[in-house]
C-alpha positions in Angstrom: 270.3 118.4 153.3 268.5 121.5 152.2 267.4 122.1 148.6 265.2 124.4 146.7 262.6 123.1 144.2 261.8 125.3 141.2 260.0 124.6 137.9 258.2 126.0 134.9 260.2 129.2 134.4 258.9 129.4 130.8 261.6 131.9 129.9 260.6 134.0 126.9 256.9 133.5 127.4 254.3 136.0 126.1 251.0 136.2 127.9 248.2 137.8 125.8 250.9 139.3 123.6 252.7 140.9 126.6 256.4 139.9 126.9 257.2 138.5 130.4 261.0 138.9 130.0 261.3 141.8 132.5 259.0 140.1 135.0 261.1 136.9 134.7 264.4 138.7 135.3 263.0 140.4 138.4 261.6 137.2 139.8 264.8 135.3 139.2 266.6 138.0 141.0 264.3 137.4 144.0 264.9 133.7 143.7 268.7 134.4 144.1 268.0 136.5 147.2 266.0 133.6 148.7 268.9 131.2 147.8 271.3 133.5 149.6 269.1 133.6 152.6 268.3 129.9 152.8 271.8 128.6 151.9 270.7 125.3 150.3 273.1 122.7 149.1 271.2 122.1 145.8 268.8 123.7 143.4 266.2 121.5 141.5 264.6 122.9 138.3 261.9 120.4 137.2 261.5 121.3 133.5 260.0 123.9 131.2 263.0 126.1 131.5 261.9 127.8 128.2 258.4 128.4 126.8 259.3 127.1 123.4 261.5 124.3 122.1 263.4 126.9 120.0 263.8 129.7 122.6 264.5 133.3 121.7 268.0 134.7 122.1 266.8 136.9 124.9 265.4 133.8 126.8 268.7 131.9 126.4 270.7 134.9 127.6 268.5 135.2 130.7 268.9 131.5 131.6 272.7 131.8 130.9 272.8 134.7 133.4 270.8 132.7 136.0 273.0 129.6 135.7 276.1 131.8 136.0 274.8 133.3 139.2 274.0 129.8 140.6 277.5 128.5 139.6 279.1 131.4 141.5 277.4 130.2 144.6 279.1 126.8 144.4 275.7 124.9 144.4 274.8 121.6 142.9 272.1 122.4 140.3 269.9 119.7 138.7 267.9 120.6 135.6 265.6 118.5 133.4 263.8 119.2 130.2 260.0 119.6 130.2 257.4 119.2 127.5 258.0 122.8 126.3 261.8 122.3 126.1 263.9 120.6 123.5 265.6 117.8 125.4 268.6 118.1 123.0 269.0 121.8 123.6 268.8 121.4 127.4 271.4 118.7 127.3 273.8 120.7 125.2 277.2 121.2 126.9 276.2 119.0 129.9 279.6 117.5 130.4 281.3 120.9 130.5 278.7 122.4 132.8 278.9 119.5 135.2 282.4 120.7 136.2 280.6 123.8 137.6 278.0 121.8 139.5 275.3 122.2 136.8 273.8 118.8 136.0 271.6 118.7 132.9 269.4 115.8 132.0 270.5 114.0 128.9 268.0 113.0 126.2 266.3 109.8 127.5 268.1 106.7 126.3 266.6 104.0 128.5 269.1 104.5 131.3 269.0 107.0 134.2 271.9 107.1 136.5 271.8 108.9 139.9 274.0 111.9 140.9 274.8 111.5 144.6 275.5 114.0 147.3 276.6 113.4 150.9 275.5 114.9 154.2 275.6 113.9 157.9 272.9 111.3 157.3 274.6 109.6 154.3 274.0 109.6 150.6 271.2 111.3 148.7 270.6 110.1 145.2 269.2 112.5 142.7 267.5 111.0 139.6 267.0 113.2 136.6 264.1 111.9 134.5 263.1 114.4 131.7 259.6 114.7 130.3 258.9 111.4 128.5 256.1 109.9 126.5 255.3 106.2 125.9 257.0 106.4 122.5 260.2 107.6 124.1 260.4 104.6 126.4 258.9 102.0 124.0 261.8 102.1 121.6 264.3 101.0 124.3 262.1 98.3 125.8 260.2 96.8 122.8 259.4 93.6 124.8 257.5 95.7 127.4 253.8 96.6 127.1 253.9 100.4 127.2 250.6 101.9 126.2 250.1 104.7 128.7 252.1 107.4 130.4 251.9 105.4 133.6 253.3 102.4 131.8 256.2 104.6 130.5 257.1 106.0 133.9 256.7 102.6 135.6 259.1 101.0 133.1 261.6 103.9 133.2 261.7 103.8 137.0 261.9 100.0 137.1 265.1 100.2 135.1 266.8 102.5 137.7 269.0 100.7 140.2 267.3 102.3 143.2 268.7 101.4 146.6 265.7 101.8 148.9 267.9 102.0 152.0 269.2 105.4 150.7 267.4 108.6 150.3 266.2 109.0 146.7 265.0 112.2 145.1 263.3 112.1 141.6 263.1 115.2 139.4 260.6 114.7 136.7 258.0 116.6 134.6 254.6 114.9 134.2 251.0 115.3 135.0 250.1 113.1 138.0 246.5 112.0 138.3 244.5 114.1 140.8 246.5 117.3 140.5 244.8 120.6 139.6 245.6 122.2 136.2 245.6 125.8 135.1 244.6 127.4 131.8 248.3 128.1 130.9 249.3 124.4 130.8 249.2 122.1 127.8 246.4 119.6 128.2 246.2 116.2 126.4 242.8 115.2 125.0 241.0 112.9 127.4 243.7 113.1 130.0 245.9 110.6 128.2 249.0 112.1 129.8 248.0 111.1 133.3 250.5 109.3 135.5 249.3 107.3 138.5 250.9 108.4 141.8 251.9 104.8 142.8 254.8 104.8 140.3 256.7 107.1 142.7 256.5 105.0 145.8 260.3 104.3 146.0 261.2 108.0 146.3 261.7 110.1 149.4 260.8 113.2 147.5 259.5 113.8 144.0 260.2 117.2 142.6 257.5 117.7 139.9 257.2 120.2 137.1 254.5 120.8 134.6 251.6 122.2 136.6 251.7 125.9 137.6 249.8 125.7 140.9 251.9 124.7 143.9 250.4 121.5 145.4 251.1 118.1 146.9 249.6 115.1 145.1 248.7 112.0 147.0 251.2 112.6 149.8 253.4 115.4 151.0 256.6 114.1 149.4 255.1 114.3 145.9 255.0 117.9 145.0 254.6 120.5 142.3 256.3 123.7 143.4 254.4 125.7 140.7 255.6 128.4 138.3 257.3 131.5 139.8 255.0 133.8 137.9 251.3 133.8 137.0 250.9 132.9 133.4 247.1 132.9 133.0 244.1 134.5 134.8 243.1 131.1 136.2 246.2 131.6 138.4 245.2 135.0 139.7 244.4 133.8 143.2 247.6 131.7 143.6 250.4 132.7 145.9 253.6 132.0 143.9 256.5 130.7 145.9 259.6 128.6 145.9 259.6 125.3 147.8 262.4 124.7 150.3 262.9 121.0 151.4 264.9 119.9 154.4 265.7 116.2 153.8 266.8 114.7 157.1 267.3 111.1 157.9 265.4 108.7 155.7 261.7 109.1 156.2 262.0 112.5 157.8 261.7 115.7 155.9 260.2 119.2 156.2 258.7 121.3 153.4 258.4 125.1 153.5 257.4 127.7 151.0 258.9 131.2 150.6 256.5 133.6 148.8 257.5 135.5 145.6 256.7 139.1 144.8 256.2 139.8 141.1 256.9 143.1 139.3 253.2 143.0 138.2 250.5 141.0 139.8 247.8 139.4 137.7 244.2 140.1 138.8 240.6 140.7 137.6 238.5 143.8 138.1 234.9 144.2 137.1 232.2 146.8 137.1 230.5 149.3 134.9 232.8 151.6 132.9 231.9 154.7 135.0 232.9 152.9 138.2 236.2 151.7 136.9 237.1 155.1 135.6 235.9 157.1 138.7 239.1 158.3 140.2 238.4 157.6 143.9 237.7 154.0 143.0 241.1 153.3 141.5 243.3 155.9 143.2 245.9 154.2 145.4 245.5 150.8 143.7 248.2 149.1 141.6 246.9 150.2 138.3 250.0 148.8 136.5 249.1 145.2 137.3 248.2 142.8 134.5 244.5 143.0 134.4 241.5 141.1 133.1 238.8 143.8 132.9 235.1 142.7 132.9 232.7 145.4 132.0 229.1 144.9 133.2 227.6 147.7 131.1 224.6 146.5 129.1 225.7 148.5 126.1 229.2 148.2 124.6 231.4 151.2 125.5 233.0 152.8 122.4 236.8 152.4 122.4 236.6 151.0 125.9 240.0 149.2 125.7 242.0 152.3 124.6 240.2 154.6 127.1 240.7 152.2 130.0 244.4 151.8 129.2 245.0 155.5 130.0 244.3 154.4 133.6 245.3 150.7 133.5 248.1 150.4 131.0 248.6 146.7 131.3 245.1 145.4 130.5 245.6 142.0 128.9 241.9 141.1 128.4 238.6 142.9 128.1 235.3 141.1 128.3 231.7 141.9 128.9 229.4 140.3 131.5 225.8 141.4 130.9 222.4 140.1 129.7 223.7 139.5 126.2 226.8 137.6 127.1 225.1 135.5 129.7 222.2 134.5 127.5 224.3 133.9 124.4 223.0 134.2 120.9 219.6 132.5 120.6 218.6 132.2 116.9 214.9 131.9 116.3 213.3 130.8 113.0 210.9 133.6 111.8 207.9 132.2 110.1 206.6 135.5 108.9 209.9 136.9 107.7 208.6 138.0 104.4 205.9 140.1 106.0 208.3 142.0 108.2 210.0 145.3 107.3 213.8 145.6 107.3 213.8 147.6 110.6 211.7 144.9 112.2 214.0 142.2 111.0 217.0 144.2 112.2 215.2 144.6 115.6 214.7 140.8 115.8 218.4 140.3 115.1 219.4 142.8 117.6 217.4 141.2 120.3 218.8 137.7 119.5 222.3 139.0 119.6 222.0 141.2 122.8 219.4 139.4 124.8 217.2 142.5 125.1 215.0 144.6 122.8 216.2 147.9 121.3 215.1 151.1 123.1 213.1 153.8 121.4 216.2 155.9 120.4 217.9 152.9 118.8 214.6 151.9 117.0 214.2 155.4 115.6 217.8 155.4 114.4 217.4 152.1 112.5 214.1 153.3 110.9 215.8 156.5 109.7 218.9 154.7 108.5 216.8 152.3 106.3 214.8 155.2 105.0 218.1 156.9 104.0 219.3 153.8 102.3 216.1 153.4 100.3 216.4 157.1 99.1 220.0 156.6 98.0 219.0 153.4 96.1 216.2 155.2 94.1 
């Protein structure tokens, strides 16, 4: 049986105040092209369909379009809610949608029942376990000791009537200990949301959502497929993809990835202002990518962001990397402050803030400025 593993669509997301809606529509179009080429029997979407628990109308319309396209292809589609989703909103209309092969995870109620599919090697049981916290599980099993996320997952899985002789696929949305995070993901203080990988030992494949970087955890069959788009500059070096799984006889499977090609890549460029705006240096590059620009000029460039955007229209972030930013602000107590003139005090402050002394031109400007202020105050 062949299926495609997706997660973390985050429909409706804004990155550094840039709407990603157009990018998301383009990437979902490409996902549909991959589905048509791969001809899978099922699609797994492992949570964080939306970026907010109350998604925008545009985000809902985009997902409605995507589900309609999937339903046209007569596929079985399995969808769970993630930590960004409202479990109740994802579950809405689930019985009606099931008639079209769209299976939505219900709000967790202590019971998870499998949805089975058949191929030449027998049954495959798909288990839809939405994002859960210890409090979600504890209220259904008050006699259990459920203090951690591992306890919650272990208890929830133990309640499933799993037949280990069959092939079992779990779709869930959690942070598994040992996986690598990105800046765009929600992080719990102290790593309290960690789940130990051992809780998944009964499954032939675990389709994980939550982390945006594609990766296996512990073993090949426990996998994050990653988000289809880059949602932070910590992801700039990742190759986004969809995961294609060939589930053969029990204990035998093959995983492949198919790369995705975004409308705008996300990357970082750095250098002094004159280098970045020198035409031969940027001519022929993708100047409409989403960019983090790092200027290495020692002095701040006036109106740098606006001027740079005439060349690079999709700058998301502008930072400086120079002596001042590397050294940080080092405040020094001045014992002789009363004996120093205003220009001297300002010069001390400038050096503390910028990590270097003023030059002669700047020093003269400050002296003249304070002289002018004194004259106006007389």
